[in-house]
N, C-alpha and C positions, 0 to 999 in steps of 0.2 A: 611143558611140564619140566620143572627143574630136575636135575639128577639128584637122588638122594644120597647122603653121605654113606659111605661103607663103614661096616662093622669090623674093627680090628681086634683080634685076639693075641694079646701080647704078654710078654714075661713081665712081671711086676713085682719088685721087692723080692721075697721068697715064694711068691706064687704066681698065678697068672690072672689077667683081668681082660675086660673088653673096654674099647674106647671107641666112640664114634669118630671118625675122620674130621679132623679140624678142631676137636675138643681139647681142652687143656687138661681136664682130669679124666680119671676112669669112672666108669658106672659102678662096678662092683668088683672085688678082689675074691678069688677063688683058689684053694689050696691046691688043686691039681688042673693040668691043662685040659684034661678031658671033660671036667666040669665047666670051665671057661668056654670052651668051645661049644658044648651043648647049648649053653645060655646064648652066646654069640649067634649060632645058627638059628635058634628060635627068633631073636630079636630081628635078625636079616630076613627072614622068612615073613615075619609080620609086617615089617617095613618095606619088603620087596626091594631090597638093595643087596649090595656084594658083601660077602663075609671074606675076610682076608685073615688066614691065619699064619702067624709068624712062628719061626724056631725060637729055641732058647737062645741063640745069639742075636736075636732080633731080625734076621733076615725072613723074607717072605717064603713060606713053605708051600701053601697051596691058596687058592682062590676059589669061592663058590659064588655063583650069581643067582639070586632069586627075586630078580626084578625083570623088567620087560626088556629080553634080549631081542635085538633086530635079526630078522632072517632075510637075507644072509648078513652075517656080520660085516660091518664097515671096516676097511682097512685089510 
């Protein structure tokens, strides 16, 4: 089974947005990071993928996986 693309919560314009990895456009813009993060978490849970949360400067702040994690992890 192919790996599902991660959902990224990113700063966008004056707000925050969620974008699927590899997509050119964002799915929806939110006024706050908390609102975008909650929506991104729900999408990642529903699609059983990874949720990557970025900081205001664009760096990755944290990651959460809701997919099928191998036990023990590879690498």
